[in-house]
C-alpha positions in Angstrom: 1.5 -48.7 4.8 4.7 -46.9 5.6 4.8 -45.5 2.2 1.3 -43.9 2.2 2.3 -42.7 5.5 5.5 -41.1 4.0 3.1 -39.4 1.4 0.6 -38.2 4.1 3.5 -36.8 6.0 5.1 -35.0 3.2 1.6 -33.6 2.2 1.0 -32.3 5.6 4.3 -30.5 5.9 3.8 -28.9 2.2 0.2 -27.9 3.4 1.5 -26.2 6.4 4.6 -24.6 4.9 2.7 -23.0 2.3 0.2 -21.7 4.8 2.8 -20.3 7.1 4.2 -18.6 3.7 0.6 -17.0 3.2 0.3 -16.0 6.5 3.9 -14.5 6.5 2.8 -12.6 3.5 -0.3 -11.4 5.1 1.7 -10.0 8.0 4.2 -8.3 5.8 1.1 -6.8 3.4 -0.8 -5.8 6.7 2.2 -4.2 8.4 4.2 -2.6 5.2 0.9 -1.2 3.1 0.7 1.5 5.7 4.0 2.1 7.0 6.1 4.2 4.1 8.2 1.3 3.6 6.5 -0.7 0.6 4.5 -3.7 0.9 5.3 -4.9 -2.5 9.1 -4.5 -1.9 9.2 -6.7 1.0 6.6 -9.3 -0.4 9.3 -9.6 -3.1 12.4 -9.6 -1.0 11.2 -12.3 1.6 10.9 -15.1 -1.0 14.0 -14.1 -2.8 15.8 -14.3 0.8 14.2 -17.5 1.5 14.3 -19.3 -1.6 10.5 -19.0 -2.1 8.5 -18.3 -5.5 7.3 -14.7 -6.2 3.7 -14.9 -5.1 2.6 -12.6 -8.1 1.3 -9.0 -8.5 -2.2 -10.9 -8.7 -1.9 -12.8 -5.2 -0.4 -9.2 -3.8 -3.3 -7.3 -5.2 -6.0 -9.8 -3.7 -4.6 -10.0 0.0 -5.0 -5.9 -0.1 -8.8 -6.7 0.3 -7.7 -7.2 3.9 -5.7 -3.9 4.4 -8.8 -2.3 2.5 -11.3 -3.8 5.0 -8.7 -2.2 7.9 -9.3 0.9 6.7 -12.9 0.7 6.0 -13.1 -0.4 9.8 -10.7 2.4 11.4 -12.5 5.0 9.3 -16.0 3.7 9.3 -17.5 7.0 10.7 -15.8 9.3 8.4 -16.3 7.0 5.3 -20.1 6.8 6.2 -20.4 10.6 6.8 -18.6 11.1 3.3 -20.8 8.6 1.4 -23.8 10.0 2.9 -22.8 13.5 1.9 -22.2 12.8 -1.5 -25.4 10.9 -2.0 -27.2 13.4 -0.4 -25.8 16.2 -2.5 -26.5 14.2 -5.6 -30.1 13.8 -4.8 -30.2 17.7 -3.9 -28.5 18.5 -6.9 -25.9 20.1 -5.1 -23.1 17.7 -5.4 -20.4 20.2 -3.5 -22.8 21.3 -1.0 -21.0 20.5 1.9 -17.2 19.9 3.3 -17.5 16.1 3.3 -19.5 15.7 -0.3 -16.6 18.0 -1.3 -13.9 15.7 0.2 -15.7 12.6 -1.4 -15.7 14.0 -4.9 -11.7 15.0 -4.2 -11.1 11.5 -3.3 -12.6 10.4 -6.6 -10.8 12.8 -8.5 -7.4 12.0 -6.8 -8.0 8.4 -7.9 -8.1 9.0 -11.6 -4.4 9.2 -12.1 -3.5 5.9 -10.7 -6.5 4.4 -12.5 -5.3 5.5 -15.9 -1.6 5.0 -15.3 -2.1 1.7 -14.0 -4.2 0.4 -17.1 -1.7 2.0 -19.5 1.5 0.3 -18.0 -0.4 -2.5 -16.5 2.2 -5.4 -18.5 5.3 -3.5 -17.2 4.1 -3.1 -13.7 3.4 -6.9 -13.5 6.8 -8.0 -15.3 9.9 -5.7 -15.6 9.1 -3.3 -13.1 8.9 -6.0 -10.3 12.6 -6.4 -10.9 14.6 -6.1 -7.4 16.7 -3.7 -8.7 13.9 -1.5 -9.4 12.8 -2.2 -6.1 16.1 -1.2 -4.5 16.4 1.9 -6.6 12.8 3.0 -5.7 13.3 2.5 -1.9 16.2 4.6 -2.0 15.2 7.3 -4.6 12.0 7.5 -2.5 13.8 8.1 0.6 15.5 11.1 -0.8 12.3 12.8 -1.7 10.7 12.0 1.7 13.6 13.3 3.3 13.3 16.6 1.3 9.5 16.9 2.2 10.6 16.7 5.6 13.3 19.4 5.4 10.6 21.4 3.7 7.9 20.8 6.4 10.3 21.9 9.2 11.3 25.1 7.3 7.7 25.8 7.0 7.0 25.2 10.6 10.3 27.6 12.0 9.1 30.0 9.6 5.5 30.0 11.4 3.6 28.7 8.2 0.4 27.2 9.2 0.2 23.4 8.1 -3.1 22.1 6.6 -5.2 19.7 7.9 -8.1 17.7 6.3 -10.8 20.4 6.2 -8.2 23.1 4.5 -7.4 20.7 1.5 -8.5 22.0 -2.0 -9.0 20.2 -5.6 -5.4 21.3 -6.6 -3.9 19.4 -3.6 -6.2 16.3 -3.9 -5.7 15.8 -7.4 -1.8 16.7 -6.9 -1.5 14.0 -4.4 -3.4 11.5 -6.4 -0.6 12.0 -9.2 1.8 11.1 -6.2 -0.2 8.0 -5.7 0.3 7.0 -9.3 4.1 6.8 -8.5 3.2 4.0 -6.2 2.7 1.7 -9.1 6.6 1.5 -9.1 7.3 -1.5 -7.0 9.1 -0.5 -4.0 8.1 3.2 -3.8 5.2 2.5 -1.1 1.6 3.7 -1.8 1.6 5.4 1.6 5.2 6.6 1.6 4.6 8.6 -1.9 1.3 10.1 -1.0 2.2 11.3 2.6 5.4 12.9 0.7 3.1 14.5 -1.4 1.0 15.6 1.3 4.1 17.1 3.0 5.0 18.7 0.0 1.6 20.4 -0.2 1.8 21.6 3.0 -0.1 19.3 4.9 0.8 18.1 8.6 2.0 14.5 8.8 -0.9 13.1 10.3 -3.3 14.7 7.9 -1.1 13.4 4.9 -1.5 9.9 6.4 -5.2 10.2 6.7 -5.8 11.4 3.3 -3.4 8.9 2.0 -5.4 5.9 3.7 -8.9 7.5 2.3 -7.4 7.9 -1.1 -6.1 4.4 -1.3 -9.7 2.9 -1.1 -10.9 3.0 -4.4 -7.6 2.3 -6.2 -7.1 -0.7 -3.9 -10.8 -2.1 -4.0 -10.7 -1.5 -8.0 -7.3 -3.5 -8.4 -8.0 -6.3 -6.1 -11.4 -6.9 -7.8 -9.6 -6.8 -11.2 -7.0 -9.2 -10.3 -9.4 -11.5 -8.6 -11.4 -11.7 -11.7 -8.8 -11.8 -14.0 -6.9 -14.4 -12.5 -9.5 -16.2 -10.7 -8.9 -19.7 -12.2 -5.3 -19.6 -11.4 -5.9 -18.1 -7.8 -9.0 -20.2 -6.9 -7.6 -23.6 -8.9 -7.1 -25.6 -5.6 -8.6 -25.7 -2.3 -5.3 -24.9 -0.6 -4.7 -22.0 -3.0 -8.0 -20.5 -1.7 -7.2 -21.6 1.8 -4.1 -19.8 1.5 -5.4 -16.6 -0.3 -8.1 -16.3 2.5 -5.6 -16.9 5.1 -3.3 -13.9 3.9 -6.1 -11.6 3.3 -7.4 -12.2 6.9 -4.0 -11.6 8.3 -3.2 -8.4 6.6 -6.6 -6.9 7.5 -5.8 -7.7 11.5 -2.4 -6.4 11.2 -3.0 -3.5 8.8 -5.8 -2.0 11.4 -2.9 -2.1 14.1 -0.5 -0.6 11.5 -2.8 2.3 10.9 -3.4 3.0 14.5 0.3 3.0 15.2 1.1 5.2 12.1 -1.6 7.9 12.7 -0.6 8.2 16.5 3.0 8.3 15.7 2.9 11.2 13.1 1.1 13.6 15.7 4.2 13.8 17.4 7.1 12.4 15.0 8.5 12.7 11.9 9.1 10.1 9.3 12.8 9.9 9.7 13.1 6.4 10.9 11.1 5.3 8.0 13.6 7.1 5.5 16.5 5.5 7.4 15.1 2.2 7.2 14.2 2.6 3.2 18.1 3.6 2.8 19.2 0.7 4.9 16.9 -2.1 3.3 17.2 -0.5 -0.6 21.1 -0.5 0.2 21.5 -3.9 1.4 19.1 -5.3 -1.1 21.5 -3.4 -4.0 24.4 -5.2 -2.5 22.9 -8.7 -2.2 22.0 -8.1 -6.0 25.2 -7.1 -7.1 27.0 -9.8 -5.1 24.7 -12.3 -6.4 23.5 -13.8 -3.1 19.9 -13.3 -4.0 18.8 -13.5 -7.8 17.2 -10.5 -9.6 13.6 -12.2 -10.2 
């Protein structure tokens, strides 16, 4: 009897520990997907520090469905308007007949670079590029580039150059930011971080860069999550606990992600991204130090 009780106690402890890990991953995903500090980096760093296994690129991609739903809910009115305009333009044989329809097609065009490059380098992205050395380097290098973008934006403001809002964007800027989004395929770079950086370099206001970043993420995040769910469905859905953990992480990431969107858009209306730049330097530098001292393993 005591032997069975011990096994039951060990099972319950293992179940809740795994569930707590899934919830922790969901919180990190939701919090860091939209802040320019890299969700992939933090999802790799946490298990390395706590001795957990790497959840893997497939798990990370699937729980992004939670943050995808957060974007859909937060921008529901914008998305509905754009979708209706695109559909109406196609029916009327005037695909670019309105600003909203044009925005929809620009988002589609801006998604092409990350899809093409993601498929070309998929194997490296899921294996060698998940090295913590690469992640630490990405954290630091992209912090430098974001700092440069902030300095350029400040110089434009001092010179009286008007910054662009969502309705001012051209095809050149949309596709340009799309190429910046492709940089986010390198773990540690941050999807929101690189697209906001690209937006600033193209002369957008900070909150406009963030809004376009979130809208631009919709097609690629949906495609990546669906692809990984179908491809890795047998591993991800092999056990009941695995399914429960995946669902828990996804739900938590969505709730936290919605709050993160609201926070960042409000914050960037009156603040720079310097706090995130400093954070990236600190985390990237600390991670590199821990790796070089052998305190945490590289993989």
